[in-house]
Structure formats: structure tokens, C-alpha cells
C-alpha positions in Angstrom: 3.8 74.7 45.3 5.2 76.8 46.5 2.9 79.3 47.9 6.9 80.1 50.0 2.8 78.4 48.9 0.4 80.2 48.6 4.0 81.9 50.5 3.7 82.6 51.3 2.8 80.0 49.9 4.7 81.4 50.7 5.9 81.1 53.0 0.1 80.8 51.5 2.4 80.4 50.4 4.2 77.4 50.0 4.7 77.3 47.7 2.2 75.4 47.0 3.2 76.9 46.1 4.0 76.7 45.8 1.7 78.4 46.8 1.2 79.7 45.1 0.6 80.4 47.3 3.2 81.1 46.2 2.9 82.3 46.9 5.6 81.2 48.8 9.0 81.5 49.6 11.6 79.7 51.4 12.2 82.2 54.2 9.9 79.3 52.5 9.3 79.5 51.6 6.9 82.0 50.4 7.9 80.7 48.6 5.3 78.3 48.7 5.0 78.1 48.8 8.3 75.8 48.6 11.0 74.0 46.9 10.2 70.6 45.5 13.7 69.7 44.6 14.9 67.2 47.3 18.5 67.6 46.0 18.7 71.3 46.4 21.2 72.9 48.7 20.4 74.2 52.2 19.7 77.9 52.8 22.9 80.0 53.0 24.3 80.8 56.4 23.3 84.4 55.8 19.6 83.5 56.1 19.3 85.8 59.2 19.5 88.8 56.8 16.4 87.6 54.9 14.2 90.5 53.9 10.8 90.1 55.6 9.6 93.6 54.9 5.9 93.9 53.7 7.1 94.4 50.2 9.3 91.4 50.2 6.8 89.1 51.9 3.9 90.1 49.7 6.0 89.8 46.5 7.1 86.4 47.5 3.6 85.2 48.2 2.5 86.8 44.9 5.2 84.9 43.0 4.3 81.6 44.7 0.6 82.1 43.9 1.4 82.6 40.2 3.5 79.4 40.2 0.8 77.4 42.0 -1.8 78.6 39.5 0.4 77.4 36.7 0.9 74.1 38.5 -2.8 73.7 38.9 -3.3 74.3 35.2 -0.6 71.7 34.4 -2.4 69.1 36.5 -5.6 69.8 34.7 -3.9 69.3 31.3 -1.6 66.3 32.1 -3.3 64.5 35.1 -4.4 61.0 34.2 -6.8 60.7 37.1 -9.9 62.7 38.0 -8.5 63.3 41.5 -5.4 65.0 40.2 -7.3 67.0 37.6 -9.8 68.1 40.3 -6.9 69.0 42.7 -5.3 71.0 39.9 -8.5 73.0 39.5 -8.6 73.6 43.3 -5.0 74.8 43.3 -5.7 77.3 40.5 -8.9 78.6 42.0 -7.6 78.9 45.6 -4.3 80.5 44.7 -6.0 82.9 42.4 -8.3 83.9 45.2 -5.3 84.2 47.5 -3.5 86.4 45.1 -6.4 88.7 44.9 -6.0 89.3 48.6 -2.3 89.8 48.2 -2.8 92.4 45.5 -5.5 94.2 47.5 -3.2 94.5 50.5 -0.3 95.7 48.4 -2.5 98.3 46.8 -3.7 99.5 50.2 -0.2 99.9 51.4 1.1 101.5 48.2 3.4 98.5 47.5 4.4 97.5 44.0 4.7 93.8 43.8 7.9 92.5 42.2 7.6 90.0 39.4 10.6 88.2 40.9 11.6 88.2 44.6 14.4 90.6 45.3 15.5 88.8 48.4 18.2 86.1 47.4 16.6 83.4 49.5 13.1 83.9 48.1 14.5 84.2 44.6 16.3 80.9 45.0 13.1 79.3 46.1 11.2 80.7 43.1 13.9 79.4 40.7 13.6 75.9 42.3 9.9 76.0 41.8 10.3 76.8 38.1 12.8 74.0 37.7 10.3 71.6 39.3 7.6 72.7 37.0 9.9 71.9 34.0 10.6 68.5 35.5 6.9 67.7 35.9 6.1 68.8 32.3 8.3 66.0 31.0 6.2 63.4 32.8 2.9 61.8 31.8 0.3 59.3 33.0 0.5 57.7 36.4 4.1 58.8 36.7 3.0 62.4 36.4 0.2 62.0 38.9 2.4 60.6 41.6 5.2 63.0 41.1 2.8 66.0 41.0 1.1 65.1 44.2 4.4 64.4 46.0 5.8 67.7 44.7 2.7 69.6 45.9 2.8 68.0 49.4 6.5 68.9 49.9 6.1 72.3 48.3 3.1 73.4 50.4 4.8 72.2 53.6 7.8 74.4 52.8 5.5 77.3 52.0 3.8 76.9 55.3 7.2 76.8 57.1 8.4 79.8 55.3 5.3 81.9 56.0 5.4 81.0 59.6 8.9 82.3 59.8 7.9 85.4 57.8 5.0 86.1 60.2 7.3 85.8 63.2 9.9 88.1 61.6 7.6 91.0 60.5 5.9 93.5 62.7 3.3 94.5 60.1 -0.1 93.4 61.5 -1.8 93.4 58.1 0.8 91.0 56.7 0.5 88.8 59.7 -3.2 88.7 59.3 -3.0 87.9 55.7 -0.7 85.0 56.4 -3.2 83.7 59.1 -6.0 84.0 56.5 -4.0 81.9 53.9 -2.8 79.2 56.2 -6.0 77.0 56.4 -6.0 76.7 52.6 -2.3 75.9 52.4 -2.8 73.2 55.1 -5.7 71.8 53.2 -3.7 71.6 50.0 -0.8 70.0 51.8 -3.1 67.4 53.4 -4.9 66.6 50.1 -1.6 66.2 48.2 -0.1 64.0 50.9 -3.2 61.7 50.9 -2.8 61.5 47.1 0.8 60.3 47.0 
């Protein structure tokens, strides 16, 4: 996470988070929000056509949040240290709360959140997040702890970057405000994960 962590957040996205945030979104980009795969290819040259409509951004953050909630649950199950287990609980709780905000705004705007991002860039980010989750599930002990925290640090930074781009690209004030509301939590997750690596 993700993410886009949180998204957005990602994008909280981001990602996490992904952020889920997840948010989040490689716009993280949310995202999120939020690729953890250091070997992944760069965004395509057509990134200028990224869909940053309210529906696309909210769906990306929603996806990132769901991935970050799963990541948090994984850390609680497989973490070998109390710090990783506690961080996993925080991820699950915070991204669940973030997703409630996303769903509330989507309902207010009459937007149906997609289960998978329709935008190619955001969909690629979500796929990378799922791939990273599979990689982490195969690890255990101290190896899992280190890989998980590294993944969360990188993922949340990407979610943050993605959501910042999404905010700058959308004219929807409500979506911009939501991203502002999610950012402090995403930054906190990124900082905690970085210190734990």
C-alpha cells in the first residue's frame, strides 16, 4: 500500500496502499496507494490521458483502500514482531475509515465505485499491488517483517505522489478536499513503515 494508498492511497491512497488507501493509484498511484514492485516498468507515454474524473479517482482510492486493509490483515497474521502486527492493525483500521469517507462521497455524488479501476494506469497499479501481496504471503518471520515494512514505505509514497497528481488534475472540489483529508494518514503510514525498515 497502495492507497494510489489510501490513493489515493491512492494516489490516501498509496497505495498504502496501498492505500489503501488504496486506495491508491499510480496516476499513483491511487493507487496507493502504490506499486511495491521495484522491477516494474515505467508508466506508459500516454499517461497524459489518465482519467482523473471523480469516478476514476474515487474508484482508484477505493481499490487501494481494500488492498491496504488486506495488507494490514496479512501483517497481523504473519508478522513476527509486535511492531509489525500493530502496524498491520493500524493499516486495516485507518484504511477502513478512509474507505468509509470514499464511499460516502461517492454516494453523495451518485457515483458507483468500480471493483477494478477502468483507467489503464490505475488498473496496472492495482495489479502490481496484488502481485506484491502474493510475494509477501510467501515470506515468514523476520524476512516477512522487513519486506512488508519496505513494501509499505514504498507503496505509500507512490500513493501520495499519485494522489497529489490526481488532485492537481481534477477540478472537483469535493475530491480535492477528500485527498487533503487522507494525506496526513498516508504520510503517517509512510513514515512509520520507513522507520521500521
